N, C-alpha and C positions, 0 to 999 in steps of 0.2 A: 504494500500500500504506500509506504513512504517513497519508494523509488518511482512509482507511478505519479505521485504528486510532484516529485522533483522533475520528472520528465515533462509534465504538463506545464509547470512553471518555467522550465527552460524554453519550451516552445513559445510560451506567451511572451517571455522576455525577448527572445530572438525576433519574433514577429513585430513586437513593439519597437525594437531597435531598427529593424528594416523600415518600418513605417516612418519613424522619426527621421531617418537618413534620407528617405525618398522625399519627405516633406521639406527638409532643409535644402535639398538639391533643387526642388521645384521653386522654392522661394528665391534661391540664388539665380536660377534661370529667369524668373519673372523680373527680378531686380535688374539683371543685365539687359533684358529686352526693354524695360522701362527707360533705362539710361540711354540706350540706342535710340529709342523713340524720341526722347527729349533732344538728343543731338540732331536728329533728322528734322525735328520741328524748328530748331534754331536755324539750321541750314536753309530750310524752305522759307522761313521768314526773311532771311537775308536775301535770298534769291528774289522773293516777291518785292522787297524794298528796292532792289536794283532795277527790276523790271518796271516798277512804278516810276522810278526816276527817269529811266529811258523813255517811257511812254510820255511823261510830262515834257521832256525835251522835244519829242517829236510833235506833240500836240501844240506846243508853243510855236514851233516853226510853221505848222499848218495854219494856226490862227493868224500869224503875221502874213502868211501868203494870201489867205482869204481876205484879210483887211486890205492888202495891197491891191488885189484884184478889184475889190469894191471901189477903191479910190482911183482905179485906172492907172496904177503905177506900174513901172517896169524896171528891169535891171539896167543900170547904165552901161553903155558901150565903152570899150577901151578909149575911144576918142573923147568921151565925156568925163573920163576919170582923171582926176588931178592928184598928183602925189605931193605932199608937203614935206619938206626937209628942214631940219633945224640947223 
């Protein structure tokens, strides 16, 4: 009887240890994935900010071009261009 109880306790402790080990590895894996996700979020936010900046540069140029067309303006020719020297 005593040896059967010892065997049952040994199996219970072993299964418990395996469960705790698996749980710790799962937590470690999830923490690693969370960190990777945060890094990816930061990178994507930086990319978005750069794209928004590029878009604003292009939209400003388009607005200037549209305003120039409305005012019937054109680019000067080389003959009309004057260079100033100090």
